[in-house]
PDB file of N, CA, C and O in Angstrom:
ATOM      1  N   UNK A   1       8.936   6.304  -5.748  1.00  0.00           N
ATOM      2  CA  UNK A   1       8.527   4.935  -5.550  1.00  0.00           C
ATOM      3  C   UNK A   1       8.012   4.768  -4.119  1.00  0.00           C
ATOM      4  O   UNK A   1       8.581   5.325  -3.181  1.00  0.00           O
ATOM      5  N   UNK A   2       6.950   4.009  -3.962  1.00  0.00           N
ATOM      6  CA  UNK A   2       6.360   3.772  -2.646  1.00  0.00           C
ATOM      7  C   UNK A   2       7.082   2.612  -1.976  1.00  0.00           C
ATOM      8  O   UNK A   2       7.315   1.575  -2.596  1.00  0.00           O
ATOM      9  N   UNK A   3       7.435   2.794  -0.698  1.00  0.00           N
ATOM     10  CA  UNK A   3       8.088   1.730   0.060  1.00  0.00           C
ATOM     11  C   UNK A   3       7.117   0.580   0.286  1.00  0.00           C
ATOM     12  O   UNK A   3       5.911   0.786   0.420  1.00  0.00           O
ATOM     13  N   UNK A   4       7.661  -0.639   0.328  1.00  0.00           N
ATOM     14  CA  UNK A   4       6.844  -1.811   0.646  1.00  0.00           C
ATOM     15  C   UNK A   4       6.413  -1.726   2.104  1.00  0.00           C
ATOM     16  O   UNK A   4       7.140  -1.168   2.926  1.00  0.00           O
ATOM     17  N   UNK A   5       5.240  -2.271   2.444  1.00  0.00           N
ATOM     18  CA  UNK A   5       4.799  -2.230   3.838  1.00  0.00           C
ATOM     19  C   UNK A   5       5.733  -3.045   4.729  1.00  0.00           C
ATOM     20  O   UNK A   5       6.387  -3.985   4.279  1.00  0.00           O
ATOM     21  N   UNK A   6       5.776  -2.661   5.992  1.00  0.00           N
ATOM     22  CA  UNK A   6       6.590  -3.376   6.974  1.00  0.00           C
ATOM     23  C   UNK A   6       6.022  -4.772   7.178  1.00  0.00           C
ATOM     24  O   UNK A   6       4.804  -4.941   7.247  1.00  0.00           O
ATOM     25  N   UNK A   7       6.886  -5.768   7.276  1.00  0.00           N
ATOM     26  CA  UNK A   7       6.464  -7.145   7.520  1.00  0.00           C
ATOM     27  C   UNK A   7       6.947  -7.557   8.905  1.00  0.00           C
ATOM     28  O   UNK A   7       8.123  -7.418   9.241  1.00  0.00           O
ATOM     29  N   UNK A   8       6.007  -8.070   9.700  1.00  0.00           N
ATOM     30  CA  UNK A   8       6.313  -8.549  11.041  1.00  0.00           C
ATOM     31  C   UNK A   8       6.062 -10.048  11.056  1.00  0.00           C
ATOM     32  O   UNK A   8       4.931 -10.484  10.848  1.00  0.00           O
ATOM     33  N   UNK A   9       7.102 -10.846  11.301  1.00  0.00           N
ATOM     34  CA  UNK A   9       6.934 -12.298  11.441  1.00  0.00           C
ATOM     35  C   UNK A   9       6.562 -12.582  12.886  1.00  0.00           C
ATOM     36  O   UNK A   9       7.196 -12.064  13.805  1.00  0.00           O
ATOM     37  N   UNK A  10       5.535 -13.404  13.095  1.00  0.00           N
ATOM     38  CA  UNK A  10       5.039 -13.677  14.432  1.00  0.00           C
ATOM     39  C   UNK A  10       4.624 -15.130  14.571  1.00  0.00           C
ATOM     40  O   UNK A  10       4.226 -15.764  13.594  1.00  0.00           O
ATOM     41  N   UNK A  11       4.716 -15.657  15.779  1.00  0.00           N
ATOM     42  CA  UNK A  11       4.286 -17.024  16.060  1.00  0.00           C
ATOM     43  C   UNK A  11       2.838 -17.058  16.548  1.00  0.00           C
ATOM     44  O   UNK A  11       2.278 -18.137  16.741  1.00  0.00           O
ATOM     45  N   UNK A  12       2.228 -15.885  16.748  1.00  0.00           N
ATOM     46  CA  UNK A  12       0.850 -15.816  17.246  1.00  0.00           C
ATOM     47  C   UNK A  12      -0.113 -15.544  16.099  1.00  0.00           C
ATOM     48  O   UNK A  12       0.203 -14.780  15.186  1.00  0.00           O
ATOM     49  N   UNK A  13      -1.301 -16.174  16.144  1.00  0.00           N
ATOM     50  CA  UNK A  13      -2.312 -15.932  15.112  1.00  0.00           C
ATOM     51  C   UNK A  13      -3.083 -14.644  15.372  1.00  0.00           C
ATOM     52  O   UNK A  13      -3.643 -14.065  14.442  1.00  0.00           O
ATOM     53  N   UNK A  14      -3.120 -14.187  16.617  1.00  0.00           N
ATOM     54  CA  UNK A  14      -3.843 -12.967  16.974  1.00  0.00           C
ATOM     55  C   UNK A  14      -2.819 -11.929  17.425  1.00  0.00           C
ATOM     56  O   UNK A  14      -2.042 -12.174  18.349  1.00  0.00           O
ATOM     57  N   UNK A  15      -2.822 -10.769  16.771  1.00  0.00           N
ATOM     58  CA  UNK A  15      -1.820  -9.739  17.036  1.00  0.00           C
ATOM     59  C   UNK A  15      -2.478  -8.373  17.149  1.00  0.00           C
ATOM     60  O   UNK A  15      -3.489  -8.100  16.501  1.00  0.00           O
ATOM     61  N   UNK A  16      -1.893  -7.524  17.979  1.00  0.00           N
ATOM     62  CA  UNK A  16      -2.358  -6.147  18.117  1.00  0.00           C
ATOM     63  C   UNK A  16      -1.446  -5.239  17.314  1.00  0.00           C
ATOM     64  O   UNK A  16      -0.235  -5.455  17.254  1.00  0.00           O
ATOM     65  N   UNK A  17      -2.034  -4.214  16.692  1.00  0.00           N
ATOM     66  CA  UNK A  17      -1.249  -3.228  15.954  1.00  0.00           C
ATOM     67  C   UNK A  17      -1.741  -1.845  16.348  1.00  0.00           C
ATOM     68  O   UNK A  17      -2.942  -1.575  16.334  1.00  0.00           O
ATOM     69  N   UNK A  18      -0.797  -0.963  16.704  1.00  0.00           N
ATOM     70  CA  UNK A  18      -1.155   0.426  16.999  1.00  0.00           C
ATOM     71  C   UNK A  18      -0.366   1.397  16.118  1.00  0.00           C
ATOM     72  O   UNK A  18      -0.473   2.613  16.273  1.00  0.00           O
ATOM     73  N   UNK A  19       0.418   0.855  15.204  1.00  0.00           N
ATOM     74  CA  UNK A  19       1.167   1.685  14.271  1.00  0.00           C
ATOM     75  C   UNK A  19       2.329   2.439  14.870  1.00  0.00           C
ATOM     76  O   UNK A  19       2.976   3.220  14.173  1.00  0.00           O
ATOM     77  N   UNK A  20       2.617   2.228  16.149  1.00  0.00           N
ATOM     78  CA  UNK A  20       3.658   3.013  16.812  1.00  0.00           C
ATOM     79  C   UNK A  20       4.854   2.182  17.257  1.00  0.00           C
ATOM     80  O   UNK A  20       5.740   2.704  17.933  1.00  0.00           O
ATOM     81  N   UNK A  21       4.902   0.922  16.901  1.00  0.00           N
ATOM     82  CA  UNK A  21       6.022   0.081  17.304  1.00  0.00           C
ATOM     83  C   UNK A  21       7.308   0.637  16.719  1.00  0.00           C
ATOM     84  O   UNK A  21       7.424   0.808  15.505  1.00  0.00           O
ATOM     85  N   UNK A  22       8.256   0.913  17.568  1.00  0.00           N
ATOM     86  CA  UNK A  22       9.534   1.436  17.126  1.00  0.00           C
ATOM     87  C   UNK A  22       9.565   2.934  16.856  1.00  0.00           C
ATOM     88  O   UNK A  22      10.579   3.451  16.388  1.00  0.00           O
ATOM     89  N   UNK A  23       8.482   3.637  17.140  1.00  0.00           N
ATOM     90  CA  UNK A  23       8.451   5.082  16.923  1.00  0.00           C
ATOM     91  C   UNK A  23       8.724   5.789  18.247  1.00  0.00           C
ATOM     92  O   UNK A  23       7.993   5.561  19.211  1.00  0.00           O
ATOM     93  N   UNK A  24       9.745   6.636  18.330  1.00  0.00           N
ATOM     94  CA  UNK A  24       9.950   7.405  19.556  1.00  0.00           C
ATOM     95  C   UNK A  24       8.725   8.284  19.829  1.00  0.00           C
ATOM     96  O   UNK A  24       8.270   9.008  18.943  1.00  0.00           O
ATOM     97  N   UNK A  25       8.204   8.221  21.028  1.00  0.00           N
ATOM     98  CA  UNK A  25       7.002   8.977  21.360  1.00  0.00           C
ATOM     99  C   UNK A  25       5.805   8.074  21.557  1.00  0.00           C
ATOM    100  O   UNK A  25       4.809   8.474  22.160  1.00  0.00           O
ATOM    101  N   UNK A  26       5.901   6.849  21.046  1.00  0.00           N
ATOM    102  CA  UNK A  26       4.898   5.845  21.316  1.00  0.00           C
ATOM    103  C   UNK A  26       3.567   6.014  20.612  1.00  0.00           C
ATOM    104  O   UNK A  26       3.486   6.559  19.511  1.00  0.00           O
ATOM    105  N   UNK A  27       2.517   5.529  21.279  1.00  0.00           N
ATOM    106  CA  UNK A  27       1.187   5.406  20.677  1.00  0.00           C
ATOM    107  C   UNK A  27       0.581   6.733  20.241  1.00  0.00           C
ATOM    108  O   UNK A  27      -0.309   6.737  19.391  1.00  0.00           O
ATOM    109  N   UNK A  28       1.023   7.842  20.783  1.00  0.00           N
ATOM    110  CA  UNK A  28       0.462   9.132  20.388  1.00  0.00           C
ATOM    111  C   UNK A  28       0.718   9.428  18.911  1.00  0.00           C
ATOM    112  O   UNK A  28       0.017  10.244  18.312  1.00  0.00           O
ATOM    113  N   UNK A  29       1.705   8.779  18.329  1.00  0.00           N
ATOM    114  CA  UNK A  29       2.043   9.008  16.925  1.00  0.00           C
ATOM    115  C   UNK A  29       1.534   7.902  16.006  1.00  0.00           C
ATOM    116  O   UNK A  29       1.765   7.953  14.798  1.00  0.00           O
ATOM    117  N   UNK A  30       0.851   6.913  16.553  1.00  0.00           N
ATOM    118  CA  UNK A  30       0.373   5.791  15.753  1.00  0.00           C
ATOM    119  C   UNK A  30      -1.090   5.939  15.375  1.00  0.00           C
ATOM    120  O   UNK A  30      -1.543   7.021  15.003  1.00  0.00           O
ATOM    121  N   UNK A  31      -1.829   4.828  15.476  1.00  0.00           N
ATOM    122  CA  UNK A  31      -3.261   4.801  15.172  1.00  0.00           C
ATOM    123  C   UNK A  31      -3.968   4.031  16.283  1.00  0.00           C
ATOM    124  O   UNK A  31      -3.299   3.444  17.133  1.00  0.00           O
ATOM    125  N   UNK A  32      -5.299   4.016  16.302  1.00  0.00           N
ATOM    126  CA  UNK A  32      -5.991   3.250  17.345  1.00  0.00           C
ATOM    127  C   UNK A  32      -5.561   1.783  17.311  1.00  0.00           C
ATOM    128  O   UNK A  32      -5.351   1.217  16.238  1.00  0.00           O
ATOM    129  N   UNK A  33      -5.433   1.174  18.485  1.00  0.00           N
ATOM    130  CA  UNK A  33      -5.030  -0.233  18.550  1.00  0.00           C
ATOM    131  C   UNK A  33      -6.140  -1.102  17.975  1.00  0.00           C
ATOM    132  O   UNK A  33      -7.309  -0.972  18.339  1.00  0.00           O
ATOM    133  N   UNK A  34      -5.746  -1.991  17.070  1.00  0.00           N
ATOM    134  CA  UNK A  34      -6.672  -2.954  16.486  1.00  0.00           C
ATOM    135  C   UNK A  34      -6.093  -4.352  16.683  1.00  0.00           C
ATOM    136  O   UNK A  34      -4.876  -4.536  16.723  1.00  0.00           O
ATOM    137  N   UNK A  35      -6.984  -5.332  16.804  1.00  0.00           N
ATOM    138  CA  UNK A  35      -6.580  -6.733  16.923  1.00  0.00           C
ATOM    139  C   UNK A  35      -6.814  -7.399  15.582  1.00  0.00           C
ATOM    140  O   UNK A  35      -7.892  -7.281  15.000  1.00  0.00           O
ATOM    141  N   UNK A  36      -5.805  -8.098  15.095  1.00  0.00           N
ATOM    142  CA  UNK A  36      -5.830  -8.722  13.781  1.00  0.00           C
ATOM    143  C   UNK A  36      -5.640 -10.227  13.925  1.00  0.00           C
ATOM    144  O   UNK A  36      -4.805 -10.677  14.710  1.00  0.00           O
ATOM    145  N   UNK A  37      -6.412 -11.007  13.170  1.00  0.00           N
ATOM    146  CA  UNK A  37      -6.362 -12.469  13.232  1.00  0.00           C
ATOM    147  C   UNK A  37      -5.827 -13.006  11.900  1.00  0.00           C
ATOM    148  O   UNK A  37      -6.375 -12.719  10.836  1.00  0.00           O
ATOM    149  N   UNK A  38      -4.748 -13.789  11.979  1.00  0.00           N
ATOM    150  CA  UNK A  38      -4.166 -14.400  10.783  1.00  0.00           C
ATOM    151  C   UNK A  38      -5.041 -15.586  10.383  1.00  0.00           C
ATOM    152  O   UNK A  38      -5.383 -16.423  11.217  1.00  0.00           O
ATOM    153  N   UNK A  39      -5.401 -15.651   9.092  1.00  0.00           N
ATOM    154  CA  UNK A  39      -6.269 -16.726   8.615  1.00  0.00           C
ATOM    155  C   UNK A  39      -5.473 -17.774   7.843  1.00  0.00           C
ATOM    156  O   UNK A  39      -4.254 -17.862   7.991  1.00  0.00           O
ATOM    157  N   UNK A  40      -6.161 -18.571   7.018  1.00  0.00           N
ATOM    158  CA  UNK A  40      -5.531 -19.683   6.291  1.00  0.00           C
ATOM    159  C   UNK A  40      -4.502 -19.213   5.259  1.00  0.00           C
ATOM    160  O   UNK A  40      -3.686 -20.017   4.808  1.00  0.00           O
ATOM    161  N   UNK A  41      -4.518 -17.940   4.877  1.00  0.00           N
ATOM    162  CA  UNK A  41      -3.510 -17.411   3.950  1.00  0.00           C
ATOM    163  C   UNK A  41      -2.152 -17.289   4.626  1.00  0.00           C
ATOM    164  O   UNK A  41      -1.125 -17.239   3.951  1.00  0.00           O
ATOM    165  N   UNK A  42      -2.139 -17.241   5.953  1.00  0.00           N
ATOM    166  CA  UNK A  42      -0.887 -17.150   6.687  1.00  0.00           C
ATOM    167  C   UNK A  42      -0.432 -15.734   6.979  1.00  0.00           C
ATOM    168  O   UNK A  42       0.676 -15.529   7.474  1.00  0.00           O
ATOM    169  N   UNK A  43      -1.283 -14.740   6.675  1.00  0.00           N
ATOM    170  CA  UNK A  43      -0.924 -13.357   6.977  1.00  0.00           C
ATOM    171  C   UNK A  43      -2.183 -12.520   7.125  1.00  0.00           C
ATOM    172  O   UNK A  43      -3.276 -12.931   6.737  1.00  0.00           O
ATOM    173  N   UNK A  44      -1.998 -11.319   7.703  1.00  0.00           N
ATOM    174  CA  UNK A  44      -3.068 -10.327   7.790  1.00  0.00           C
ATOM    175  C   UNK A  44      -2.429  -8.952   7.694  1.00  0.00           C
ATOM    176  O   UNK A  44      -1.335  -8.731   8.214  1.00  0.00           O
ATOM    177  N   UNK A  45      -3.122  -8.016   7.019  1.00  0.00           N
ATOM    178  CA  UNK A  45      -2.636  -6.648   6.867  1.00  0.00           C
ATOM    179  C   UNK A  45      -3.438  -5.711   7.753  1.00  0.00           C
ATOM    180  O   UNK A  45      -4.655  -5.850   7.873  1.00  0.00           O
ATOM    181  N   UNK A  46      -2.754  -4.756   8.374  1.00  0.00           N
ATOM    182  CA  UNK A  46      -3.422  -3.732   9.171  1.00  0.00           C
ATOM    183  C   UNK A  46      -4.090  -2.739   8.222  1.00  0.00           C
ATOM    184  O   UNK A  46      -3.457  -2.259   7.281  1.00  0.00           O
ATOM    185  N   UNK A  47      -5.346  -2.432   8.460  1.00  0.00           N
ATOM    186  CA  UNK A  47      -6.082  -1.502   7.625  1.00  0.00           C
ATOM    187  C   UNK A  47      -5.660  -0.054   7.796  1.00  0.00           C
ATOM    188  O   UNK A  47      -5.961   0.782   6.944  1.00  0.00           O
ATOM    189  N   UNK A  48      -4.961   0.260   8.894  1.00  0.00           N
ATOM    190  CA  UNK A  48      -4.508   1.630   9.128  1.00  0.00           C
ATOM    191  C   UNK A  48      -3.133   1.901   8.526  1.00  0.00           C
ATOM    192  O   UNK A  48      -2.955   2.863   7.779  1.00  0.00           O
ATOM    193  N   UNK A  49      -2.160   1.045   8.856  1.00  0.00           N
ATOM    194  CA  UNK A  49      -0.774   1.348   8.491  1.00  0.00           C
ATOM    195  C   UNK A  49      -0.181   0.391   7.455  1.00  0.00           C
ATOM    196  O   UNK A  49       0.979   0.543   7.073  1.00  0.00           O
ATOM    197  N   UNK A  50      -0.948  -0.578   7.003  1.00  0.00           N
ATOM    198  CA  UNK A  50      -0.511  -1.557   6.004  1.00  0.00           C
ATOM    199  C   UNK A  50       0.581  -2.498   6.496  1.00  0.00           C
ATOM    200  O   UNK A  50       1.163  -3.228   5.694  1.00  0.00           O
ATOM    201  N   UNK A  51       0.871  -2.498   7.784  1.00  0.00           N
ATOM    202  CA  UNK A  51       1.840  -3.445   8.324  1.00  0.00           C
ATOM    203  C   UNK A  51       1.286  -4.850   8.103  1.00  0.00           C
ATOM    204  O   UNK A  51       0.103  -5.091   8.340  1.00  0.00           O
ATOM    205  N   UNK A  52       2.123  -5.771   7.654  1.00  0.00           N
ATOM    206  CA  UNK A  52       1.699  -7.142   7.391  1.00  0.00           C
ATOM    207  C   UNK A  52       2.260  -8.061   8.471  1.00  0.00           C
ATOM    208  O   UNK A  52       3.463  -8.066   8.730  1.00  0.00           O
ATOM    209  N   UNK A  53       1.382  -8.836   9.096  1.00  0.00           N
ATOM    210  CA  UNK A  53       1.765  -9.827  10.095  1.00  0.00           C
ATOM    211  C   UNK A  53       1.740 -11.195   9.419  1.00  0.00           C
ATOM    212  O   UNK A  53       0.702 -11.631   8.922  1.00  0.00           O
ATOM    213  N   UNK A  54       2.898 -11.870   9.404  1.00  0.00           N
ATOM    214  CA  UNK A  54       3.049 -13.154   8.735  1.00  0.00           C
ATOM    215  C   UNK A  54       3.310 -14.218   9.788  1.00  0.00           C
ATOM    216  O   UNK A  54       4.184 -14.058  10.641  1.00  0.00           O
ATOM    217  N   UNK A  55       2.536 -15.323   9.726  1.00  0.00           N
ATOM    218  CA  UNK A  55       2.686 -16.424  10.668  1.00  0.00           C
ATOM    219  C   UNK A  55       3.952 -17.206  10.337  1.00  0.00           C
ATOM    220  O   UNK A  55       4.120 -17.673   9.211  1.00  0.00           O
ATOM    221  N   UNK A  56       4.847 -17.349  11.323  1.00  0.00           N
ATOM    222  CA  UNK A  56       6.095 -18.079  11.133  1.00  0.00           C
ATOM    223  C   UNK A  56       5.762 -19.528  10.781  1.00  0.00           C
ATOM    224  O   UNK A  56       5.022 -20.194  11.504  1.00  0.00           O
ATOM    225  N   UNK A  57       6.308 -20.004   9.678  1.00  0.00           N
ATOM    226  CA  UNK A  57       6.076 -21.372   9.231  1.00  0.00           C
ATOM    227  C   UNK A  57       4.781 -21.545   8.455  1.00  0.00           C
ATOM    228  O   UNK A  57       4.476 -22.649   8.004  1.00  0.00           O
ATOM    229  N   UNK A  58       4.016 -20.473   8.292  1.00  0.00           N
ATOM    230  CA  UNK A  58       2.752 -20.529   7.564  1.00  0.00           C
ATOM    231  C   UNK A  58       2.969 -20.429   6.066  1.00  0.00           C
ATOM    232  O   UNK A  58       4.103 -20.281   5.611  1.00  0.00           O
ATOM    233  N   UNK A  59       1.878 -20.510   5.287  1.00  0.00           N
ATOM    234  CA  UNK A  59       2.002 -20.499   3.826  1.00  0.00           C
ATOM    235  C   UNK A  59       2.581 -19.202   3.243  1.00  0.00           C
ATOM    236  O   UNK A  59       3.101 -19.220   2.128  1.00  0.00           O
ATOM    237  N   UNK A  60       2.506 -18.095   3.956  1.00  0.00           N
ATOM    238  CA  UNK A  60       3.023 -16.823   3.439  1.00  0.00           C
ATOM    239  C   UNK A  60       4.432 -16.514   3.939  1.00  0.00           C
ATOM    240  O   UNK A  60       5.004 -15.485   3.581  1.00  0.00           O
ATOM    241  N   UNK A  61       4.993 -17.395   4.761  1.00  0.00           N
ATOM    242  CA  UNK A  61       6.318 -17.150   5.349  1.00  0.00           C
ATOM    243  C   UNK A  61       7.416 -17.590   4.387  1.00  0.00           C
ATOM    244  O   UNK A  61       7.875 -18.732   4.426  1.00  0.00           O
ATOM    245  N   UNK A  62       7.828 -16.667   3.525  1.00  0.00           N
ATOM    246  CA  UNK A  62       8.858 -17.017   2.549  1.00  0.00           C
ATOM    247  C   UNK A  62      10.258 -17.090   3.182  1.00  0.00           C
ATOM    248  O   UNK A  62      11.177 -17.650   2.584  1.00  0.00           O
ATOM    249  N   UNK A  63      10.423 -16.527   4.389  1.00  0.00           N
ATOM    250  CA  UNK A  63      11.722 -16.562   5.053  1.00  0.00           C
ATOM    251  C   UNK A  63      12.095 -17.981   5.491  1.00  0.00           C
ATOM    252  O   UNK A  63      13.276 -18.306   5.618  1.00  0.00           O
ATOM    253  N   UNK A  64      11.074 -18.828   5.723  1.00  0.00           N
ATOM    254  CA  UNK A  64      11.371 -20.183   6.171  1.00  0.00           C
ATOM    255  C   UNK A  64      11.187 -21.207   5.063  1.00  0.00           C
ATOM    256  O   UNK A  64      11.259 -22.411   5.311  1.00  0.00           O
ATOM    257  N   UNK A  65      10.948 -20.734   3.830  1.00  0.00           N
ATOM    258  CA  UNK A  65      10.744 -21.655   2.708  1.00  0.00           C
ATOM    259  C   UNK A  65      12.046 -22.399   2.391  1.00  0.00           C
ATOM    260  O   UNK A  65      13.130 -21.816   2.419  1.00  0.00           O
ATOM    261  N   UNK A  66      11.922 -23.663   2.098  1.00  0.00           N
ATOM    262  CA  UNK A  66      13.081 -24.478   1.766  1.00  0.00           C
ATOM    263  C   UNK A  66      13.383 -24.319   0.281  1.00  0.00           C
ATOM    264  O   UNK A  66      12.462 -24.332  -0.536  1.00  0.00           O
ATOM    265  N   UNK A  67      14.648 -24.169  -0.083  1.00  0.00           N
ATOM    266  CA  UNK A  67      14.983 -24.073  -1.503  1.00  0.00           C
ATOM    267  C   UNK A  67      14.728 -25.414  -2.211  1.00  0.00           C
ATOM    268  O   UNK A  67      14.930 -26.485  -1.639  1.00  0.00           O
ATOM    269  N   UNK A  68      14.280 -25.322  -3.466  1.00  0.00           N
ATOM    270  CA  UNK A  68      14.045 -26.542  -4.245  1.00  0.00           C
ATOM    271  C   UNK A  68      15.355 -27.117  -4.706  1.00  0.00           C
ATOM    272  O   UNK A  68      16.291 -26.383  -5.021  1.00  0.00           O
ATOM    273  N   UNK A  69      15.423 -28.438  -4.746  1.00  0.00           N
ATOM    274  CA  UNK A  69      16.661 -29.112  -5.191  1.00  0.00           C
ATOM    275  C   UNK A  69      16.465 -29.709  -6.546  1.00  0.00           C
ATOM    276  O   UNK A  69      17.386 -30.317  -7.092  1.00  0.00           O
TER     277      UNK A  69
END
């Protein structure tokens, strides 16, 4: 089974991704740094590593969704 892509919740609409966050050894083990802009969907996926950046409080942020009563 394929693991789900990593999800990063962020308060910024513009984010950099180099694929090496949290990897011992740093950027040498990642991919070229790319800048990603979150649009009206509330998220953006990195084309290199599939990491998903989700805008906190945006339409794709299920972590802050209120339960229905």
